[in-house]
Gaussian input, Z-matrix of N, CA and C with variables (Angstrom, degrees):
# hf/3-21g

backbone

0 1
 N
 C     1     B1
 C     2     B2     1     A1
 N     3     B3     2     A2     1     D1
 C     4     B4     3     A3     2     D2
 C     5     B5     4     A4     3     D3
 N     6     B6     5     A5     4     D4
 C     7     B7     6     A6     5     D5
 C     8     B8     7     A7     6     D6
 N     9     B9     8     A8     7     D7
 C    10    B10     9     A9     8     D8
 C    11    B11    10    A10     9     D9
 N    12    B12    11    A11    10    D10
 C    13    B13    12    A12    11    D11
 C    14    B14    13    A13    12    D12
 N    15    B15    14    A14    13    D13
 C    16    B16    15    A15    14    D14
 C    17    B17    16    A16    15    D15
 N    18    B18    17    A17    16    D16
 C    19    B19    18    A18    17    D17
 C    20    B20    19    A19    18    D18
 N    21    B21    20    A20    19    D19
 C    22    B22    21    A21    20    D20
 C    23    B23    22    A22    21    D21
 N    24    B24    23    A23    22    D22
 C    25    B25    24    A24    23    D23
 C    26    B26    25    A25    24    D24
 N    27    B27    26    A26    25    D25
 C    28    B28    27    A27    26    D26
 C    29    B29    28    A28    27    D27
 N    30    B30    29    A29    28    D28
 C    31    B31    30    A30    29    D29
 C    32    B32    31    A31    30    D30
 N    33    B33    32    A32    31    D31
 C    34    B34    33    A33    32    D32
 C    35    B35    34    A34    33    D33
 N    36    B36    35    A35    34    D34
 C    37    B37    36    A36    35    D35
 C    38    B38    37    A37    36    D36
 N    39    B39    38    A38    37    D37
 C    40    B40    39    A39    38    D38
 C    41    B41    40    A40    39    D39
 N    42    B42    41    A41    40    D40
 C    43    B43    42    A42    41    D41
 C    44    B44    43    A43    42    D42
 N    45    B45    44    A44    43    D43
 C    46    B46    45    A45    44    D44
 C    47    B47    46    A46    45    D45
 N    48    B48    47    A47    46    D46
 C    49    B49    48    A48    47    D47
 C    50    B50    49    A49    48    D48
 N    51    B51    50    A50    49    D49
 C    52    B52    51    A51    50    D50
 C    53    B53    52    A52    51    D51
 N    54    B54    53    A53    52    D52
 C    55    B55    54    A54    53    D53
 C    56    B56    55    A55    54    D54
 N    57    B57    56    A56    55    D55
 C    58    B58    57    A57    56    D56
 C    59    B59    58    A58    57    D57
 N    60    B60    59    A59    58    D58
 C    61    B61    60    A60    59    D59
 C    62    B62    61    A61    60    D60
 N    63    B63    62    A62    61    D61
 C    64    B64    63    A63    62    D62
 C    65    B65    64    A64    63    D63
 N    66    B66    65    A65    64    D64
 C    67    B67    66    A66    65    D65
 C    68    B68    67    A67    66    D66
 N    69    B69    68    A68    67    D67
 C    70    B70    69    A69    68    D68
 C    71    B71    70    A70    69    D69
 N    72    B72    71    A71    70    D70
 C    73    B73    72    A72    71    D71
 C    74    B74    73    A73    72    D72
 N    75    B75    74    A74    73    D73
 C    76    B76    75    A75    74    D74
 C    77    B77    76    A76    75    D75
 N    78    B78    77    A77    76    D76
 C    79    B79    78    A78    77    D77
 C    80    B80    79    A79    78    D78
 N    81    B81    80    A80    79    D79
 C    82    B82    81    A81    80    D80
 C    83    B83    82    A82    81    D81
 N    84    B84    83    A83    82    D82
 C    85    B85    84    A84    83    D83
 C    86    B86    85    A85    84    D84
 N    87    B87    86    A86    85    D85
 C    88    B88    87    A87    86    D86
 C    89    B89    88    A88    87    D87
 N    90    B90    89    A89    88    D88
 C    91    B91    90    A90    89    D89
 C    92    B92    91    A91    90    D90
 N    93    B93    92    A92    91    D91
 C    94    B94    93    A93    92    D92
 C    95    B95    94    A94    93    D93
 N    96    B96    95    A95    94    D94
 C    97    B97    96    A96    95    D95
 C    98    B98    97    A97    96    D96
 N    99    B99    98    A98    97    D97
 C   100   B100    99    A99    98    D98
 C   101   B101   100   A100    99    D99
 N   102   B102   101   A101   100   D100
 C   103   B103   102   A102   101   D101
 C   104   B104   103   A103   102   D102
 N   105   B105   104   A104   103   D103
 C   106   B106   105   A105   104   D104
 C   107   B107   106   A106   105   D105
 N   108   B108   107   A107   106   D106
 C   109   B109   108   A108   107   D107
 C   110   B110   109   A109   108   D108
 N   111   B111   110   A110   109   D109
 C   112   B112   111   A111   110   D110
 C   113   B113   112   A112   111   D111
 N   114   B114   113   A113   112   D112
 C   115   B115   114   A114   113   D113
 C   116   B116   115   A115   114   D114
 N   117   B117   116   A116   115   D115
 C   118   B118   117   A117   116   D116
 C   119   B119   118   A118   117   D117
 N   120   B120   119   A119   118   D118
 C   121   B121   120   A120   119   D119
 C   122   B122   121   A121   120   D120
 N   123   B123   122   A122   121   D121
 C   124   B124   123   A123   122   D122
 C   125   B125   124   A124   123   D123
 N   126   B126   125   A125   124   D124
 C   127   B127   126   A126   125   D125
 C   128   B128   127   A127   126   D126
 N   129   B129   128   A128   127   D127
 C   130   B130   129   A129   128   D128
 C   131   B131   130   A130   129   D129
 N   132   B132   131   A131   130   D130
 C   133   B133   132   A132   131   D131
 C   134   B134   133   A133   132   D132
 N   135   B135   134   A134   133   D133
 C   136   B136   135   A135   134   D134
 C   137   B137   136   A136   135   D135
 N   138   B138   137   A137   136   D136
 C   139   B139   138   A138   137   D137
 C   140   B140   139   A139   138   D138
 N   141   B141   140   A140   139   D139
 C   142   B142   141   A141   140   D140
 C   143   B143   142   A142   141   D141
 N   144   B144   143   A143   142   D142
 C   145   B145   144   A144   143   D143
 C   146   B146   145   A145   144   D144
 N   147   B147   146   A146   145   D145
 C   148   B148   147   A147   146   D146
 C   149   B149   148   A148   147   D147
 N   150   B150   149   A149   148   D148
 C   151   B151   150   A150   149   D149
 C   152   B152   151   A151   150   D150
 N   153   B153   152   A152   151   D151
 C   154   B154   153   A153   152   D152
 C   155   B155   154   A154   153   D153
 N   156   B156   155   A155   154   D154
 C   157   B157   156   A156   155   D155
 C   158   B158   157   A157   156   D156
 N   159   B159   158   A158   157   D157
 C   160   B160   159   A159   158   D158
 C   161   B161   160   A160   159   D159
 N   162   B162   161   A161   160   D160
 C   163   B163   162   A162   161   D161
 C   164   B164   163   A163   162   D162
 N   165   B165   164   A164   163   D163
 C   166   B166   165   A165   164   D164
 C   167   B167   166   A166   165   D165
 N   168   B168   167   A167   166   D166
 C   169   B169   168   A168   167   D167
 C   170   B170   169   A169   168   D168
 N   171   B171   170   A170   169   D169
 C   172   B172   171   A171   170   D170
 C   173   B173   172   A172   171   D171
 N   174   B174   173   A173   172   D172
 C   175   B175   174   A174   173   D173
 C   176   B176   175   A175   174   D174
 N   177   B177   176   A176   175   D175
 C   178   B178   177   A177   176   D176
 C   179   B179   178   A178   177   D177
 N   180   B180   179   A179   178   D178
 C   181   B181   180   A180   179   D179
 C   182   B182   181   A181   180   D180
 N   183   B183   182   A182   181   D181
 C   184   B184   183   A183   182   D182
 C   185   B185   184   A184   183   D183
 N   186   B186   185   A185   184   D184
 C   187   B187   186   A186   185   D185
 C   188   B188   187   A187   186   D186
 N   189   B189   188   A188   187   D187
 C   190   B190   189   A189   188   D188
 C   191   B191   190   A190   189   D189
 N   192   B192   191   A191   190   D190
 C   193   B193   192   A192   191   D191
 C   194   B194   193   A193   192   D192
 N   195   B195   194   A194   193   D193
 C   196   B196   195   A195   194   D194
 C   197   B197   196   A196   195   D195
 N   198   B198   197   A197   196   D196
 C   199   B199   198   A198   197   D197
 C   200   B200   199   A199   198   D198
 N   201   B201   200   A200   199   D199
 C   202   B202   201   A201   200   D200
 C   203   B203   202   A202   201   D201
 N   204   B204   203   A203   202   D202
 C   205   B205   204   A204   203   D203
 C   206   B206   205   A205   204   D204
 N   207   B207   206   A206   205   D205
 C   208   B208   207   A207   206   D206
 C   209   B209   208   A208   207   D207
 N   210   B210   209   A209   208   D208
 C   211   B211   210   A210   209   D209
 C   212   B212   211   A211   210   D210
 N   213   B213   212   A212   211   D211
 C   214   B214   213   A213   212   D212
 C   215   B215   214   A214   213   D213
 N   216   B216   215   A215   214   D214
 C   217   B217   216   A216   215   D215
 C   218   B218   217   A217   216   D216
 N   219   B219   218   A218   217   D217
 C   220   B220   219   A219   218   D218
 C   221   B221   220   A220   219   D219
 N   222   B222   221   A221   220   D220
 C   223   B223   222   A222   221   D221
 C   224   B224   223   A223   222   D222
 N   225   B225   224   A224   223   D223
 C   226   B226   225   A225   224   D224
 C   227   B227   226   A226   225   D225
 N   228   B228   227   A227   226   D226
 C   229   B229   228   A228   227   D227
 C   230   B230   229   A229   228   D228
 N   231   B231   230   A230   229   D229
 C   232   B232   231   A231   230   D230
 C   233   B233   232   A232   231   D231

   B1=1.4488
   B2=1.5277
   B3=1.3374
   B4=1.4627
   B5=1.5244
   B6=1.3271
   B7=1.4629
   B8=1.5199
   B9=1.2805
   B10=1.4535
   B11=1.5203
   B12=1.3063
   B13=1.4618
   B14=1.5212
   B15=1.3275
   B16=1.4587
   B17=1.5237
   B18=1.3230
   B19=1.4562
   B20=1.5315
   B21=1.3230
   B22=1.4682
   B23=1.5294
   B24=1.3054
   B25=1.4703
   B26=1.5267
   B27=1.3238
   B28=1.4645
   B29=1.5237
   B30=1.3226
   B31=1.4730
   B32=1.5229
   B33=1.3195
   B34=1.4632
   B35=1.5274
   B36=1.3290
   B37=1.4568
   B38=1.5217
   B39=1.3144
   B40=1.4636
   B41=1.5289
   B42=1.3326
   B43=1.4674
   B44=1.5277
   B45=1.3278
   B46=1.4608
   B47=1.5227
   B48=1.3130
   B49=1.4565
   B50=1.5276
   B51=1.3172
   B52=1.4685
   B53=1.5282
   B54=1.3181
   B55=1.4688
   B56=1.5319
   B57=1.3155
   B58=1.4673
   B59=1.5283
   B60=1.3103
   B61=1.4683
   B62=1.5226
   B63=1.3147
   B64=1.4665
   B65=1.5284
   B66=1.3274
   B67=1.4545
   B68=1.5196
   B69=1.3222
   B70=1.4657
   B71=1.5311
   B72=1.3376
   B73=1.4632
   B74=1.5144
   B75=1.3304
   B76=1.4628
   B77=1.5187
   B78=1.3265
   B79=1.4586
   B80=1.5236
   B81=1.3068
   B82=1.4625
   B83=1.5197
   B84=1.3069
   B85=1.4611
   B86=1.5291
   B87=1.3271
   B88=1.4658
   B89=1.5252
   B90=1.3239
   B91=1.4569
   B92=1.5257
   B93=1.3156
   B94=1.4667
   B95=1.5262
   B96=1.3110
   B97=1.4670
   B98=1.5233
   B99=1.3295
   B100=1.4669
   B101=1.5214
   B102=1.3263
   B103=1.4613
   B104=1.5292
   B105=1.3231
   B106=1.4596
   B107=1.5175
   B108=1.3337
   B109=1.4661
   B110=1.5310
   B111=1.3229
   B112=1.4563
   B113=1.5262
   B114=1.3272
   B115=1.4612
   B116=1.5302
   B117=1.3104
   B118=1.4646
   B119=1.5295
   B120=1.3416
   B121=1.4712
   B122=1.5182
   B123=1.3347
   B124=1.4678
   B125=1.5282
   B126=1.3142
   B127=1.4673
   B128=1.5243
   B129=1.3213
   B130=1.4648
   B131=1.5265
   B132=1.3110
   B133=1.4595
   B134=1.5339
   B135=1.3329
   B136=1.4654
   B137=1.5249
   B138=1.3047
   B139=1.4628
   B140=1.5271
   B141=1.3277
   B142=1.4561
   B143=1.5121
   B144=1.3125
   B145=1.4588
   B146=1.5227
   B147=1.3293
   B148=1.4635
   B149=1.5133
   B150=1.3295
   B151=1.4667
   B152=1.5195
   B153=1.3139
   B154=1.4580
   B155=1.5166
   B156=1.3340
   B157=1.4559
   B158=1.5326
   B159=1.3049
   B160=1.4619
   B161=1.5313
   B162=1.3116
   B163=1.4597
   B164=1.5205
   B165=1.3176
   B166=1.4681
   B167=1.5218
   B168=1.3195
   B169=1.4640
   B170=1.5250
   B171=1.3203
   B172=1.4690
   B173=1.5274
   B174=1.3283
   B175=1.4667
   B176=1.5245
   B177=1.3194
   B178=1.4637
   B179=1.5248
   B180=1.3144
   B181=1.4552
   B182=1.5177
   B183=1.3039
   B184=1.4724
   B185=1.5274
   B186=1.3181
   B187=1.4671
   B188=1.5292
   B189=1.3206
   B190=1.4664
   B191=1.5206
   B192=1.3350
   B193=1.4561
   B194=1.5197
   B195=1.3244
   B196=1.4628
   B197=1.5179
   B198=1.3257
   B199=1.4581
   B200=1.5249
   B201=1.3267
   B202=1.4636
   B203=1.5304
   B204=1.3243
   B205=1.4669
   B206=1.5228
   B207=1.3115
   B208=1.4657
   B209=1.5287
   B210=1.3181
   B211=1.4669
   B212=1.5319
   B213=1.3148
   B214=1.4660
   B215=1.5316
   B216=1.3337
   B217=1.4691
   B218=1.5240
   B219=1.3234
   B220=1.4699
   B221=1.5235
   B222=1.3204
   B223=1.4625
   B224=1.5292
   B225=1.3104
   B226=1.4563
   B227=1.5326
   B228=1.3355
   B229=1.4690
   B230=1.5177
   B231=1.2839
   B232=1.4818
   B233=1.4873
   A1=108.55
   A2=116.61
   A3=119.01
   A4=111.79
   A5=115.09
   A6=120.46
   A7=108.16
   A8=114.78
   A9=120.05
   A10=110.20
   A11=115.10
   A12=119.51
   A13=111.32
   A14=116.92
   A15=119.43
   A16=112.95
   A17=118.23
   A18=119.67
   A19=109.64
   A20=117.48
   A21=120.49
   A22=113.23
   A23=117.81
   A24=120.00
   A25=110.51
   A26=117.55
   A27=120.55
   A28=110.42
   A29=116.64
   A30=120.40
   A31=110.69
   A32=116.93
   A33=121.15
   A34=110.43
   A35=117.27
   A36=121.35
   A37=110.55
   A38=117.45
   A39=120.96
   A40=110.62
   A41=116.86
   A42=120.79
   A43=111.18
   A44=116.91
   A45=120.56
   A46=110.94
   A47=117.34
   A48=120.96
   A49=111.73
   A50=116.61
   A51=120.19
   A52=109.38
   A53=115.70
   A54=121.15
   A55=110.84
   A56=117.19
   A57=121.39
   A58=111.40
   A59=116.58
   A60=120.29
   A61=110.60
   A62=116.12
   A63=120.06
   A64=110.53
   A65=117.17
   A66=121.25
   A67=112.57
   A68=116.09
   A69=121.28
   A70=111.56
   A71=115.91
   A72=119.71
   A73=114.02
   A74=116.10
   A75=120.80
   A76=111.29
   A77=115.55
   A78=120.68
   A79=107.15
   A80=116.27
   A81=119.40
   A82=111.10
   A83=116.86
   A84=120.57
   A85=110.79
   A86=117.25
   A87=120.53
   A88=110.65
   A89=115.75
   A90=120.42
   A91=110.75
   A92=116.40
   A93=120.35
   A94=110.29
   A95=116.98
   A96=120.29
   A97=111.20
   A98=117.63
   A99=120.91
   A100=111.55
   A101=116.32
   A102=121.56
   A103=113.22
   A104=116.62
   A105=119.89
   A106=113.12
   A107=115.68
   A108=121.25
   A109=108.53
   A110=116.20
   A111=120.99
   A112=109.85
   A113=115.72
   A114=120.09
   A115=110.44
   A116=117.44
   A117=120.28
   A118=111.22
   A119=117.61
   A120=121.04
   A121=109.61
   A122=116.17
   A123=121.00
   A124=109.55
   A125=117.17
   A126=121.43
   A127=110.84
   A128=117.29
   A129=121.14
   A130=110.97
   A131=116.87
   A132=120.93
   A133=110.09
   A134=116.16
   A135=120.54
   A136=113.09
   A137=117.23
   A138=119.75
   A139=111.97
   A140=116.05
   A141=119.88
   A142=113.73
   A143=117.80
   A144=121.08
   A145=112.94
   A146=116.72
   A147=119.52
   A148=108.71
   A149=114.54
   A150=121.13
   A151=109.79
   A152=115.03
   A153=121.56
   A154=107.68
   A155=116.80
   A156=118.11
   A157=109.88
   A158=116.74
   A159=122.37
   A160=111.46
   A161=116.75
   A162=120.39
   A163=110.45
   A164=116.73
   A165=120.37
   A166=110.65
   A167=117.55
   A168=120.64
   A169=110.64
   A170=116.91
   A171=120.82
   A172=110.15
   A173=117.30
   A174=120.75
   A175=111.24
   A176=116.67
   A177=120.07
   A178=110.64
   A179=116.72
   A180=121.02
   A181=111.78
   A182=116.74
   A183=121.05
   A184=110.94
   A185=115.97
   A186=120.55
   A187=112.36
   A188=116.30
   A189=120.35
   A190=111.52
   A191=116.21
   A192=120.03
   A193=113.40
   A194=116.51
   A195=120.14
   A196=109.60
   A197=115.28
   A198=122.18
   A199=108.82
   A200=118.47
   A201=120.59
   A202=112.82
   A203=117.47
   A204=120.20
   A205=110.79
   A206=117.48
   A207=121.03
   A208=110.62
   A209=116.12
   A210=120.17
   A211=109.80
   A212=116.80
   A213=120.52
   A214=110.03
   A215=117.45
   A216=119.80
   A217=111.04
   A218=116.43
   A219=120.31
   A220=110.58
   A221=117.17
   A222=120.50
   A223=111.29
   A224=116.34
   A225=122.16
   A226=112.44
   A227=116.84
   A228=120.26
   A229=108.74
   A230=114.74
   A231=118.56
   A232=111.19
   D1=115.10
   D2=-179.49
   D3=-71.72
   D4=135.34
   D5=177.48
   D6=-112.47
   D7=54.75
   D8=-175.43
   D9=-128.32
   D10=159.25
   D11=178.38
   D12=-69.99
   D13=-10.08
   D14=-178.75
   D15=-95.66
   D16=8.39
   D17=179.25
   D18=-65.74
   D19=148.89
   D20=-179.41
   D21=-57.61
   D22=-39.26
   D23=-179.75
   D24=-67.99
   D25=-40.03
   D26=178.28
   D27=-62.91
   D28=-42.03
   D29=178.26
   D30=-63.75
   D31=-41.48
   D32=179.09
   D33=-64.40
   D34=-42.12
   D35=178.76
   D36=-61.93
   D37=-45.76
   D38=179.62
   D39=-59.22
   D40=-43.88
   D41=178.85
   D42=-63.92
   D43=-40.18
   D44=178.44
   D45=-63.52
   D46=-39.94
   D47=-179.31
   D48=-66.32
   D49=-38.03
   D50=175.83
   D51=-61.37
   D52=-47.17
   D53=-179.64
   D54=-61.27
   D55=-43.77
   D56=179.86
   D57=-65.48
   D58=-41.74
   D59=178.92
   D60=-62.71
   D61=-48.81
   D62=-179.58
   D63=-64.16
   D64=-38.86
   D65=178.07
   D66=-62.72
   D67=-27.43
   D68=177.92
   D69=-85.22
   D70=-0.74
   D71=179.20
   D72=74.57
   D73=25.38
   D74=-179.12
   D75=-105.00
   D76=139.92
   D77=170.05
   D78=-88.40
   D79=166.24
   D80=178.00
   D81=-56.31
   D82=-41.89
   D83=-178.12
   D84=-66.07
   D85=-34.38
   D86=177.31
   D87=-64.71
   D88=-45.81
   D89=178.91
   D90=-63.53
   D91=-42.66
   D92=178.60
   D93=-58.76
   D94=-43.65
   D95=179.46
   D96=-63.32
   D97=-40.96
   D98=178.79
   D99=-63.49
   D100=-35.67
   D101=-177.55
   D102=-87.62
   D103=-14.49
   D104=-177.22
   D105=74.14
   D106=35.19
   D107=179.65
   D108=-127.35
   D109=171.77
   D110=175.76
   D111=-76.99
   D112=153.42
   D113=177.00
   D114=-59.34
   D115=-33.23
   D116=-179.63
   D117=-61.73
   D118=-30.43
   D119=176.62
   D120=-62.55
   D121=-44.97
   D122=178.65
   D123=-65.55
   D124=-41.88
   D125=178.80
   D126=-59.05
   D127=-46.38
   D128=-179.83
   D129=-65.21
   D130=-38.86
   D131=178.85
   D132=-63.70
   D133=-48.85
   D134=-175.58
   D135=-72.52
   D136=-26.01
   D137=-179.98
   D138=-87.83
   D139=-3.11
   D140=178.00
   D141=85.06
   D142=13.64
   D143=-179.35
   D144=-82.97
   D145=-9.90
   D146=176.72
   D147=-141.48
   D148=148.51
   D149=178.27
   D150=-78.52
   D151=155.42
   D152=-179.89
   D153=-111.28
   D154=122.34
   D155=178.62
   D156=-91.63
   D157=173.77
   D158=-174.58
   D159=-61.91
   D160=-43.80
   D161=-179.45
   D162=-62.78
   D163=-42.32
   D164=177.58
   D165=-62.87
   D166=-40.31
   D167=178.86
   D168=-61.51
   D169=-40.87
   D170=177.96
   D171=-64.11
   D172=-45.55
   D173=179.16
   D174=-64.13
   D175=-39.26
   D176=176.63
   D177=-63.09
   D178=-40.48
   D179=177.35
   D180=-60.00
   D181=-42.74
   D182=178.26
   D183=-64.37
   D184=-44.07
   D185=-175.93
   D186=-71.16
   D187=-38.10
   D188=-176.61
   D189=-91.37
   D190=-32.63
   D191=179.45
   D192=99.46
   D193=45.33
   D194=175.18
   D195=-130.93
   D196=163.62
   D197=178.55
   D198=-90.51
   D199=112.22
   D200=-179.41
   D201=-57.36
   D202=-35.02
   D203=179.69
   D204=-63.59
   D205=-36.98
   D206=178.48
   D207=-67.20
   D208=-38.72
   D209=177.35
   D210=-62.57
   D211=-43.50
   D212=179.11
   D213=-63.63
   D214=-41.27
   D215=177.83
   D216=-59.69
   D217=-42.53
   D218=179.33
   D219=-65.57
   D220=-38.01
   D221=179.00
   D222=-66.30
   D223=-31.09
   D224=-176.13
   D225=-76.38
   D226=-19.63
   D227=178.05
   D228=-75.94
   D229=139.71
   D230=-178.40
   D231=-112.44

């Protein structure tokens, strides 16, 4: 089991988060402001340069407006 930011599931999650953010009409800077982080944090997350932990996924769900459990279910489908 790869524990790297380049794993296929991590890449899929990053792509899903970009799609969800854009679908919510948010720019990276808007999301960063909602989360209280720098825009570069969002950039690194979306570009796959950093892993996303469960707590971050929950916070992202709150900020963007998606159900983290649904995202995990979609990631689990092959």
